[in-house]
C-alpha positions in Angstrom: -141.0 117.7 -107.0 -137.6 119.4 -107.0 -134.6 117.9 -105.5 -134.5 120.8 -102.9 -138.1 120.1 -101.9 -137.5 116.4 -101.9 -134.6 116.8 -99.5 -136.3 119.1 -97.2 -139.3 116.5 -97.0 -136.9 113.7 -96.3 -135.1 115.7 -93.6 -138.5 116.8 -92.0 -139.6 113.1 -91.9 -136.4 112.0 -90.3 -136.6 114.8 -87.6 -140.3 113.9 -86.9 -139.3 110.2 -86.6 -136.5 111.0 -84.1 -139.2 111.9 -81.6 -140.3 108.1 -81.3 -137.0 106.5 -82.4 -134.7 104.6 -80.1 -131.7 104.4 -82.3 -129.9 106.3 -85.0 -127.3 105.1 -87.5 -124.9 107.3 -89.6 -122.6 105.9 -92.2 -124.1 102.4 -91.8 -125.1 99.8 -94.5 -128.2 100.7 -96.6 -130.0 97.6 -95.1 -130.1 99.6 -91.9 -132.9 101.6 -93.2 -134.9 98.5 -94.3 -134.8 96.9 -90.8 -131.7 94.8 -91.6 -133.2 93.1 -94.8 -131.2 92.9 -98.0 -129.2 89.8 -98.3 -130.5 89.3 -101.9 -130.1 93.0 -102.8 -127.1 93.8 -105.1 -127.4 97.7 -105.2 -123.6 97.8 -103.9 -121.9 94.4 -104.1 -118.9 95.8 -102.4 -120.9 96.7 -99.4 -123.6 93.9 -99.6 -120.7 91.1 -99.5 -120.4 91.6 -95.8 -124.0 90.3 -95.5 -123.8 87.8 -98.3 -120.2 86.6 -99.5 -121.8 85.6 -103.0 -122.2 89.3 -103.7 -118.3 89.6 -104.0 -118.7 87.9 -107.5 -120.4 90.9 -108.9 -117.5 93.2 -108.1 -115.2 94.3 -110.9 -112.2 96.3 -110.8 -110.6 97.4 -107.4 -112.9 98.8 -104.6 -112.5 99.8 -101.0 -115.1 97.9 -99.3 -116.7 99.4 -96.1 -119.7 97.9 -94.3 -121.2 97.4 -91.0 -119.7 100.6 -89.4 -122.3 100.9 -86.7 -122.8 101.1 -82.9 -126.1 100.2 -81.4 -127.2 100.7 -77.8 -130.1 99.6 -75.7 -131.1 100.9 -72.3 -128.6 104.0 -72.5 -127.7 106.5 -75.1 -124.4 106.4 -77.1 -123.5 109.6 -75.3 -124.0 108.2 -72.0 -122.1 105.0 -72.7 -119.1 106.9 -74.3 -118.9 109.3 -71.3 -118.8 106.5 -68.8 -117.0 103.5 -70.3 -113.4 103.2 -71.0 -111.9 100.3 -72.8 -109.1 99.0 -70.6 -105.5 98.1 -71.7 -105.9 94.7 -70.2 -109.4 93.8 -71.0 -112.4 94.9 -73.2 -113.8 96.7 -70.2 -111.3 98.2 -67.6 -111.7 96.5 -64.2 -110.9 99.7 -62.4 -114.0 101.1 -63.9 -116.5 98.4 -63.2 -118.0 99.5 -59.9 -118.4 103.1 -61.3 -120.1 101.8 -64.3 -122.4 99.6 -62.4 -123.3 102.6 -60.1 -123.9 104.8 -63.1 -126.4 102.5 -64.8 -127.7 100.7 -61.7 -131.3 101.9 -62.2 -131.5 100.1 -65.7 -132.9 96.6 -66.1 -130.1 96.1 -68.8 -127.7 98.1 -70.8 -126.2 96.8 -74.1 -123.9 98.3 -76.7 -123.0 96.3 -80.0 -120.2 97.6 -82.3 -119.6 96.4 -85.9 -116.7 97.5 -88.3 -115.5 95.9 -91.5 -113.3 97.3 -94.2 -110.7 96.1 -96.8 -110.1 95.7 -100.5 -112.3 94.1 -103.1 -110.9 93.2 -106.5 -112.6 91.0 -109.4 -114.5 88.6 -107.2 -112.0 88.5 -104.3 -111.8 90.4 -101.1 -109.2 90.8 -98.2 -110.8 92.5 -95.3 -110.7 93.0 -91.6 -113.4 93.1 -89.2 -114.6 93.3 -85.5 -117.8 92.9 -83.7 -118.2 93.6 -79.9 -121.0 93.0 -77.6 -121.2 94.5 -74.0 -123.7 94.1 -71.5 -124.7 95.2 -68.0 -127.1 93.4 -65.8 -128.1 95.2 -62.6 -130.1 93.0 -60.1 -133.4 94.0 -58.7 -132.0 95.3 -55.3 -129.3 97.4 -57.1 -132.1 98.9 -59.3 -134.2 99.8 -56.3 -131.2 101.3 -54.6 -130.1 103.4 -57.7 -133.8 104.7 -58.1 -133.8 105.8 -54.5 -136.4 103.4 -53.5 -134.1 101.7 -51.0 -131.1 102.8 -48.8 -130.1 99.2 -48.4 -127.4 97.7 -50.6 -127.6 94.3 -49.1 -127.6 91.8 -51.9 -127.0 94.4 -54.6 -124.9 93.3 -57.7 -124.3 94.3 -61.3 -122.6 92.1 -63.7 -120.7 93.4 -66.8 -120.0 91.1 -69.9 -117.9 91.7 -72.9 -117.3 89.7 -76.0 -115.2 91.0 -78.8 -114.4 89.0 -82.1 -111.7 90.2 -84.5 -111.3 88.8 -88.0 -107.8 89.1 -89.1 -108.2 88.7 -91.9 -111.3 87.7 -93.8 -110.8 86.2 -97.2 -113.9 86.2 -99.4 -114.1 84.6 -103.0 -116.9 84.3 -105.4 -117.9 83.4 -108.8 -120.9 83.5 -111.3 -122.2 80.6 -113.1 -124.8 79.5 -115.6 -127.8 78.0 -113.9 -129.4 75.8 -116.6 -130.0 78.5 -119.1 -128.8 81.6 -121.0 -130.7 84.0 -118.9 -130.4 82.1 -115.7 -127.4 82.8 -113.4 -126.1 81.8 -109.9 -123.4 83.3 -107.8 -121.6 81.5 -105.1 -119.4 82.9 -102.5 -117.4 81.7 -99.4 -115.7 83.7 -96.7 -112.9 82.4 -94.4 -112.6 84.2 -91.2 -109.4 83.9 -89.0 -110.8 84.7 -85.7 -109.4 85.9 -82.4 -112.2 86.3 -79.6 -112.0 87.9 -76.2 -114.3 87.4 -73.3 -114.6 89.1 -69.9 -117.0 89.2 -67.0 -116.7 91.6 -64.0 -119.1 92.3 -61.3 -119.7 94.7 -58.5 -121.4 93.6 -55.2 -122.6 95.5 -52.2 -119.1 95.7 -50.8 -117.6 97.1 -54.0 -120.5 99.5 -54.3 -120.3 100.7 -50.6 -116.6 100.9 -50.4 -115.7 102.6 -53.6 -113.7 99.5 -54.8 -113.0 99.0 -58.5 -115.0 95.7 -58.9 -114.1 92.0 -59.0 -113.3 89.4 -61.5 -115.9 86.8 -62.1 -114.9 83.3 -61.1 -114.4 82.0 -64.6 -111.6 84.5 -65.2 -109.5 83.3 -62.4 -106.7 85.8 -62.0 -106.9 86.9 -65.7 -108.7 90.1 -66.9 -109.9 88.2 -69.9 -110.0 84.9 -71.8 -108.8 84.6 -75.3 -109.6 82.0 -77.8 -108.7 81.6 -81.6 -110.3 79.7 -84.3 -111.5 79.7 -87.9 -115.0 80.0 -89.4 -116.4 79.7 -92.8 -119.6 81.5 -94.2 -121.3 80.6 -97.5 -123.7 82.4 -99.7 -125.8 81.8 -102.9 -127.5 84.4 -105.0 -129.8 83.1 -107.8 -131.2 85.3 -110.7 -133.8 83.2 -112.7 -133.6 85.7 -115.5 -130.8 88.3 -115.9 -133.2 90.8 -117.6 -135.8 90.5 -114.7 -134.8 92.3 -111.6 -135.5 89.4 -109.2 -133.1 87.5 -107.2 -133.0 85.1 -104.3 -130.4 84.4 -101.7 -129.3 82.1 -99.1 -126.6 82.6 -96.5 -125.2 80.1 -94.0 -123.4 82.0 -91.3 -120.6 79.8 -89.6 -121.2 76.9 -91.9 -118.0 75.7 -90.4 -118.3 76.8 -86.7 -115.2 77.9 -84.9 -114.2 75.8 -82.0 -114.6 78.7 -79.6 -116.3 78.3 -76.2 -115.8 80.2 -72.9 -116.8 79.2 -69.3 -119.7 81.4 -68.1 -121.6 82.4 -65.1 -124.9 84.0 -65.1 -125.7 87.5 -63.8 -126.3 87.7 -60.0 -124.6 84.3 -59.4 -122.6 83.7 -56.3 -118.9 84.3 -57.6 -117.0 81.8 -55.5 -114.8 78.9 -56.4 -117.1 76.1 -57.3 -119.9 78.3 -58.5 -122.3 76.9 -61.1 -120.8 77.4 -64.5 -122.0 76.8 -68.0 -120.5 77.6 -71.3 -121.1 80.2 -74.0 -120.4 79.7 -77.6 -120.5 83.2 -79.3 -120.3 82.2 -82.9 -123.0 79.6 -84.0 -124.4 78.4 -87.4 -127.2 80.5 -88.6 -129.2 80.1 -91.9 -130.8 83.0 -93.7 -132.9 83.3 -96.8 -133.8 86.4 -98.9 -135.6 87.7 -101.9 -135.1 91.2 -103.8 -137.2 92.5 -106.6 -137.8 95.7 -108.3 -141.4 96.6 -109.0 -143.5 99.3 -110.5 -142.3 102.9 -109.9 -138.8 101.8 -109.6 -139.2 100.7 -106.0 -137.0 97.8 -104.9 -138.7 95.3 -102.3 -136.6 92.8 -100.1 -137.7 90.3 -97.7 -135.3 88.2 -95.4 -136.1 85.2 -93.2 -133.2 85.5 -90.6 -132.1 82.4 -88.5 -134.5 80.2 -90.0 -133.8 77.3 -87.5 -133.5 79.8 -84.7 -130.2 78.4 -83.6 -129.0 81.6 -82.2 -132.4 82.7 -80.9 -132.7 85.6 -83.5 -135.4 84.2 -85.8 -137.1 87.1 -87.6 -138.9 88.2 -90.8 -137.7 91.5 -92.1 -139.4 93.5 -94.9 -137.8 96.6 -96.7 -138.4 98.9 -99.5 -136.0 101.4 -101.3 -136.7 104.1 -103.8 -133.7 105.6 -105.6 -134.0 109.1 -106.6 -132.0 111.5 -108.9 -129.1 113.1 -107.6 -127.7 110.2 -105.4 -130.7 110.3 -103.1 -132.8 107.3 -101.7 -135.5 106.7 -99.2 -135.9 103.5 -97.5 -138.3 101.9 -94.9 -138.7 98.5 -93.2 -140.2 96.3 -90.6 -138.8 93.3 -88.6 -141.2 91.2 -86.6 -138.7 91.1 -83.8 -137.1 94.5 -83.8 -139.8 96.7 -85.2 -139.9 99.5 -87.8 -136.9 101.5 -89.5 -136.7 104.3 -91.9 -133.6 105.6 -93.6 -132.3 107.2 -96.8 -129.2 108.2 -98.6 -128.1 111.8 -99.0 -124.9 112.7 -101.0 -123.6 109.0 -100.4 -124.2 109.0 -96.6 -126.6 106.4 -95.4 -128.9 107.5 -92.5 -131.3 105.4 -90.7 -133.6 105.5 -87.6 -135.2 102.5 -86.0 -136.9 101.2 -82.8 -134.1 98.7 -82.5 -131.4 97.9 -85.1 -130.8 94.2 -85.3 -127.3 92.8 -85.6 -126.7 92.2 -89.1 -126.4 88.9 -90.9 -122.8 87.4 -90.8 -121.8 89.4 -87.8 -123.9 87.6 -85.0 -122.7 87.1 -81.4 -124.7 84.7 -79.1 -124.5 84.7 -75.3 
């Protein structure tokens, strides 16, 4: 099969899959096309170190590391969200737009957008990088959904809540080393990432008064008079990659995300909660410890297989088994496929150095989880 024929086939398969896909990723991590699996895969350590800090031990020379450059949406398309939402100067979502956003997406049960970005320099087992992850959610209640769908003209009791959490890592410092593991052919790599974090939380709502009068929206009770809450902390991730035999393409991995958890918590009121002083509040801890394990091996025909067990203890509520496969092709091409027990199927590939993936739902990648 010629390169031209193969490329045409890959493009045709991708177009066909788009008809039943919910999400599309461009310029993301290779693991996106394998349903998020790949913490033991060392195809490109400068990218994979964002999933497993031990991978930095395999980087030699100076590299520009780029990974997790993604935006995932649920309940609305990326175009709909970008046309509607404006990030405010005083908060992760502008209060002046809250009621308009709620009205626009009022018919949905839930709208969510998750953004990830990481970049920096990697050199000889050390990386200095910066990163960010943001999670934005909208929860219209049942009465608002009925009104937005035209099933009712009554706004009494209607309410929509907008939440936003953004975590910046400024900087991340990752170090790794390769060690002998009890034999000449056995090797283990260890790595740790220290994240200096600044985290923002906001919660606005629009009730029947805001929606009917055209008001901007209102701050949730936990914000007081502020547009957002701001906390700082430090977290440490750790990772291990074990190769029982350097001559055999088989490796095992373990990642402990937030091995040292940052002391960051925010007061929180649930959606459709009465927003008055003294309203029932709980707390949200957006960065929790999670343990992940994985294996990668290259089998016959040059196909690499990966399996990850994500959030083994289910501490973040994201426990999942992920399976994936990748076939490298001449000319810098690759095809990938995967399945996650929680998020469904994904397919993807690499064309001229650009990673493309299509999925039912992309999972939030390991080492960049927010929980609330």
